[in-house]
C-alpha positions as CSV (number, residue, x, y, z in Angstrom):
1,M,-4.5,3.0,-0.8
2,N,-0.8,2.2,-0.8
3,Y,0.5,-1.3,-0.2
4,E,3.9,-2.5,0.7
5,F,5.5,-5.9,1.6
6,D,8.8,-7.7,1.9
7,P,9.7,-9.2,-1.5
8,A,11.0,-12.4,0.3
9,K,7.7,-12.7,2.1
10,D,5.9,-12.3,-1.3
11,E,7.8,-15.3,-2.7
12,S,7.1,-17.3,0.4
13,N,3.3,-16.4,0.2
14,L,3.2,-17.3,-3.5
15,D,4.8,-20.7,-2.8
16,K,2.6,-21.4,0.3
17,H,-0.8,-20.0,-0.8
18,G,-0.5,-19.5,-4.6
19,L,-1.1,-15.7,-4.3
20,S,1.3,-12.8,-4.6
21,L,1.0,-10.1,-2.0
22,T,0.5,-7.7,-4.9
23,D,-3.0,-9.3,-5.2
24,A,-3.9,-7.3,-2.1
25,E,-4.4,-4.3,-4.3
26,G,-7.7,-5.8,-5.4
27,F,-8.9,-6.3,-1.8
28,E,-12.4,-4.9,-1.5
29,W,-12.2,-3.1,1.9
30,E,-15.9,-2.3,1.8
31,T,-16.6,-6.0,2.2
32,A,-14.1,-6.5,5.0
33,I,-14.5,-7.6,8.5
34,V,-11.3,-6.5,10.4
35,R,-10.1,-7.9,13.7
36,E,-6.9,-7.3,15.6
37,D,-4.6,-10.3,15.4
38,T,-3.9,-11.1,19.1
39,R,-2.7,-14.7,18.7
40,M,0.8,-13.6,19.7
41,K,2.5,-10.5,21.1
42,Y,3.8,-8.6,18.0
43,A,6.1,-5.6,17.9
44,E,3.3,-3.6,16.3
45,P,-0.5,-4.2,16.0
46,R,-1.5,-6.7,13.4
47,F,-4.9,-7.1,11.8
48,E,-6.8,-9.8,10.1
49,A,-9.1,-8.6,7.3
50,T,-11.6,-11.1,5.8
51,G,-13.1,-9.8,2.5
52,Y,-13.4,-10.2,-1.2
53,I,-11.0,-10.1,-4.0
54,G,-13.2,-10.5,-7.0
55,D,-15.8,-13.2,-6.3
56,R,-13.6,-15.1,-3.7
57,L,-13.3,-14.5,0.0
58,H,-9.7,-14.0,1.2
59,V,-7.9,-13.4,4.5
60,M,-5.2,-10.8,4.7
61,I,-2.9,-10.3,7.7
62,Y,-1.4,-6.8,7.7
63,C,-0.2,-3.9,9.8
64,R,-0.5,-0.1,9.2
65,R,2.6,1.9,8.4
66,S,1.9,5.6,8.2
67,D,-0.1,5.9,5.0
68,A,0.5,2.3,3.8
69,V,-0.9,-1.2,4.4
70,R,2.0,-3.6,5.0
71,V,0.8,-6.9,3.8
72,I,2.2,-9.9,5.8
73,S,0.1,-12.7,4.4
74,L,-2.7,-13.2,1.9
75,R,-4.7,-16.4,1.2
76,K,-8.1,-17.7,0.2
77,A,-10.4,-18.1,3.2
78,N,-11.1,-21.7,4.3
79,K,-14.6,-23.2,4.9
80,R,-14.5,-22.3,8.6
81,E,-13.7,-18.6,7.8
82,E,-16.3,-18.5,5.1
83,K,-18.9,-19.7,7.6
84,R,-17.8,-17.2,10.3
85,Y,-17.9,-14.4,7.7
86,A,-21.4,-15.4,6.6
87,E,-22.6,-15.4,10.2
88,T,-21.3,-11.9,10.9
């Protein structure tokens, strides 16, 4: 799978969450629960994927661009998200 992102957003994500958006390359899609992100009206559909990178649960916000995943945000899941994931 191809991944892309805005380099400035990568720096911002690294500062805020301690993760580079390049880490999304290790996202294990077979473990993912994907929901459409409907919190706001976006110019294009956004999705929230909760799944594993290694042995840690992560949340990735992304959109699809032809054959690529455009990563918007990537962070470790919080306790509430871990619980919701376990209950699904």
